[in-house]
N, C-alpha and C positions, 0 to 999 in steps of 0.2 A: 212191637218189634221180638224177638226172636233174641234170645242169651247172647254174651255172648260172653266170652271167659278175657281176663284181665293176666297178662302176663308182667311178673316183677324186672326189671333191666332189658326191656324187649331187644333194644340193638344188640346186646349182646349176648340174649340167646339165641335170638337165630341168624346171626351172623354166623358164631359158633357154631351152630345143626349145618352153619348152609356151608361155613368151610370143610369140614371131617368129614361131607358127605358129595363134594366138590360140586356143585349146585349151586358154579357162580358165573352167568353167561358176560361175554364178553361185548368191552364197555361198546364194542363197533354194532353191536344187534341193541342199537336205539331205537327201530323203527319196528321192534315188534311191538306190537300189544297185545292186553290180554284181559280175557270178562270177567270179571269181579261181583261173582254169585253169591247172596246169601241169604238163599232157603235150609239154610239150616239151622240149630240150637246149639254151639257150640263154639264158633268162630271167636277168634282173639277183635280187641276191638278195634275199629279205625287204627288209632291210634298207631297201634302194635302193629298193623300193618305196614304203614309207610317205612320205616326202618327197611322191612324184607322184599318191600316194591323197589326202593333205588338199590339195595344191594346186590339183586340180580342185571339190571342195569335195563328195567322194562321202564319207559317213555309214552307210554299209553294206557287206560282203561279203557274198558267197557261198562258202562252200571247198565242197569234193566231198572234204575228210576231215576230218581232225585236225590239218594241218601243223604240227608243236611249234614250229618255226622261223617262220611265220607268225605264229602266235601270241603268243610272248616276244614278235618285232616289232613290233608294235599295238599291246603291251602299253601301258595309259595313255596312250592314244590318244581313246579313248572314240567310237569303232569300232565300230560294231555286226555281231556274227559272228553268221552261224549254219555250223555244221560239219554235213560228212555226212559218214555208217554206208554204207560201201559194202552195193553188194548182196550180196554173196561173206560178208558175213557175217550178216544176218539170222538164218540157222539157231543161229548159237554164242552171241548175246545175250538167244537166247529164257533161255537158261540164266541163274538171278536171278546165281548169281556172275561170269561171265561181262562182263554189261552193266555188273553195277557196277565191276566191274578196268576195262573199258574205260572210261564215265565218270569215275571216278575219274582214269585218267591224261590223259585227252584235254579233259573238260570242268572237272572240281573244279578238275582243279591249278592255269592260267591265271585260273582265280577271284580273289580282284575285280580284276586288272589287266586284264586283256582279256577285253570286253564281248561275253559268248558268251548270246547269250539265245534260239536252239535249236538246234536238231536233229534233221537230214533224216534218214529213216531209211530207205532205202533210192531208189533216183530211177527212175522209170518201169518202176518193176515192173510193174503188172496188165498194160502194153502189149507185156511181150515175152514170151507167149506162151509163160511159166514156170512152171510150174500147181508146182509145189514152191517158187521164189519166190512167185507169189502168192500158197499157204497161211501161209510165212513170213514175212509183213509186217508183217500184223498184232499176232503174239504177241510180234514183236521191239521195236516203238514200243511196247507195253505193256509190256515187262520194262524199256526203256529208261527210259521212263515213272518204273516201282516204284523202279526204283534210285536217280535224281533224286529223286523223291520218298523216301527213305529219306533221304538224303542232302542233305535241306534245303533241291534245291535245286529243287521243280517250280515254286514260285509264281516261281523269275527265268528259268529255261530250260525254254521248251515244245518240245513232243517232233509232229515234223509227215514227213509226204513225199514228195515231187514228182512230180507225172502229165506225161504225154504230154497235149494239148486233145486225140487219138483215146482216151481213155477217154468221149467222149460218142458217141453216136448217134448225135446229131443235133441240129446248128450255127448252122441258119439258118433260117427268120430269126427274130432271136437270142428270143423268145419261146417256142419252140418249143424251145429248148435241152434234152435230154434224155444221159445215162446210158447209156451199150451195154447190152443186156439180159442179154448174157453176163457183162456185169463185176460185174450187182445184188446177187450174193451176197460179193461180192469187197468193194465197195466201201458197201453199207450199216453195213455193222460203223465197220468205220473212220469215217464222215459220224458213227458216237456217240461216235465214240473225242473224236473232234476237238469236239462237239459238250458234251464232258464238261469234258474237263479245257479250254477253248479256245483252246487254236490252231490257226491257218491253216489253210486250204485253200491249199497250192500247183500253180501247173499252171504248163507249157512249153507258152508260144505265139509261134506262128514263124510270122506273111502272110508272106517270103518263100517257105516251101515250097510255099505254096496257088501264089502266084508261081510258083514253080518249077516242077510239076506240071503246070498248065494259065496260058501265058502268053498264048494265045490268045483264055480267056474273060476272068478276072480283070484288072480295070480297074489298073495300074500305080501309077496317082493311087491311086486306096483303098487299095493297100495300104502307099502312103508317107505317109500322111496330105496329100499334096498336094489342092488345089483339084476337088471332082469333086464334082456335085451328087447324091452316097449315093441309098440309098433308104430309104420309110419303113417299117418291122415294123407290116402288115396289122389284129395282131392286139393289136398297142398305142397304135398312130401314134407309136410312137418315131420318131425319126431320126437315120439313121447315116450317116456318107461317110466310116467308116476302118473294116479290117476287126480288129483289133485290139480296139475299145473293144465290136463286134461280137460278138466271139470273149470277152471278160468278161464281158458282159450276156447271153450261152449258157449259160455254166458257174452265174450268176448265175438263171439262173433252172431251170437240169436243180438244184440244192441248193432248191431250191423247190418243186418237186414233189413236193420229199421233206420237204419243212415245217424248212427249214433257209437260209430266210431271210437270218438274220443271223450267219450262219455267215460271218466273213472272209474272204475270196481273196486270192492275192499273187501275183504273176505273176512262176515264179522264175526264169525265162530266156527273152527275147526280146533280140532283135538283126538286124541284116539282114548280111553277108556283102562286104566289098571286092572280094573276086577267089574265080573259080570257073573251072571247067573251060569251052570250049568249048558243051557241052550244057545247060549253069548258064544260063538265063535269068536277068537284073535282077541277078547277081553279079558288080555293080561300086565304084568309090568312090562315081562320083552319086549311085548310088542306097542306097549307106550310109548316106550323108551327108545325104539326107534325112531318111533312117527313124529316125537314131535321135535327128538333130537336132530333129526333129519332133516326137518320142517325147520328148522332154526337156522339152522347151514344153507339150506336154500335163501333165505334170506339174505342173512352175511352173502351172498356171491353178489346181491344185486344182480342178476340174469335177468330177471325178467320170463316172460313167457316164449314159445319159440311164433305163438302170433300177433306180440307185441313184446318182442326182446327188450325195447327199448322203457321201458311200463317195469312201475318199483312196486312190489310185491307189499302192499300192506296190508299187516293180517294179526289180527286177532283170533290168541290160544283159548280153547276156553280148555279147562276155567283155571284162576288163578288158585280155588279149594275146592277138596271134596267136599257133599252138598247133605248133608246127613238127610234132609228132610224134602227134599225130592221125590215123586213119585214116580211110580214106572219101575222095570225092571234094574236089577244090581246098578247094570253099568252107569246111569243115569246121575248112580250118586259117587262113580268114581273117575270122572276124568280129572279130578284137581293134580293138577302138582307138587301139592303142601296138604299134608294133612292138617287139621284145625289148628293144631300141638305148634305148626308152624316146619314140620321136620317135611323135606321129602317127600314124598307116596313113593319113590321110585327114583333110581342114580342117572338123570339124564348127562352125566358124561364129559360134563362141561368144567371148567376153572375160569378163572379169572384169565383172560388177556391168551386164553390157551384154549382153541377149541380140539377135544377130541370124545369121537365118534366112536373107536374099536374098526373092526370092523362093515361099518357101515355106510354107506354113503348115497349122494342126491342128485340130481340133475336134470336141470328141465330145461338149459337150449337142444341139446341135443339131447336129447331129452325128450237148544235151543232152549225158546226161554222169555219171558218178562212175567210177573208176578212175582219179582224181587219182593217182594216188601210193595209197597204199594200208596201211590204220594196222591195226596187230594190237592188236584186245581186250584186250589183255592185256598191252601195255605201250604204253611213253609214245613214240610214234615210227613210222614207216615201218618195212615191210618192205623185208625186201634186195632183192624182184622189186617196183621200184616199178612198171612198167609191166607190169608180168605182170596174171594173173588176169583180171577182169571186161572189159571194153573202153567205156570213154566212150559211152555209147548215147545220138545227139540222134531226134528228128523225124525225121530223114533218114537214118537206120538205118531203117528201120520199111520194113516191104512200100509200095508203091504204092498198091496198094485202100488201107491201112490208115490214108497223108498224108491221101490225098483227105480221107478223117473229120473232117479237119483243118474243113475248107474246109461240109462239111457235107455230102457227096456229092449225089446229084441235088438235096436241098435251094438245091441251087446255083445252079438255075436261077431262084431265086425272087429275087437277088437281081443278076442276069443280066439277067432279061425286065426287069425294074423298071430299072435304070439303062438300059438300048436305049430305053425308054417314052417316056423323058424326052424322047428326041432325034427320035418319028414326031411334026413337023407337026401 
């Protein structure tokens, strides 16, 4: 297990840092979730993380495993948990006995004290170009669900999986959202599973990677929820002034095209890095502050999306901490809202009971991971090799051509031309 840092009097230290920095979420933003990744060797202990999470009003946490120390630390706090079953265990848990053992050890053992509401089985599996993993995904989900049914927990704990936005073949304009044709045979039965069990469809969506891939064409204000003219979807006449909401509606459109207009969609990961390499455009504290600050305001407004104005925006920000052992470019290690010592990675401009965003604004109406410590399917705890096995793969780990799918590939021209035309005399 990664080494953790213990802090004396954690509540006092964390709260004093938060008060001084102004990093306090309003209590009304209690629908926002956070991803708690642990690919680091300098993070505070889970017991020390509890007061930090409670002090900023976070009510939902997503783990990439089922770390018993975290789940025990958050017992009797009321915080909702999504726990993860890593990719490398998909083949094993297809066996009913293995699935039941995993659920008993990693879920049932912590209930009801810890509020576990979902299990996400596998992370971004369908876009890893691994046929074996893809073929194992649905059987693993079904097996885990059957184990929950057998234990009488299926009404309390849902089973889902998290997808990269690159499962879409087209995302612009949002009304043209469609799933990749080469994934149809895999995605359709998974969607039927969601419809049958009532579990949410999870998407990891990162406008940052769209901007990083093509900063000269993708308007920065559009991805940061900053004031901009936006664009109108010609098919629906709906107006979009930020990329994330457009991406969400593209997913809704893709689901709708398959007759699943009512399937709930949750954004299981989104965020912006505060630091990156020289060739990583936009990875700055200023942009991270704008993105996450405006995102929180967007959640607070409870406006839904142009296509589904009455829907809740269930969004999990990535991530709670910077993680110093994540592979890849520097940005991968700097998505955290907080540094390992509990101090903010940057000032997000929020104070308790009072939202302040400076000159930034957002509007929606008119307008990665697994391998975070490996959980043994048949024991309660982590395996001896915490950082072995499948590494955490985010969207940035995908090939450049696949990342371009995140912003719609060639159809992105619709957005660029539409934005430029607004400035033509």
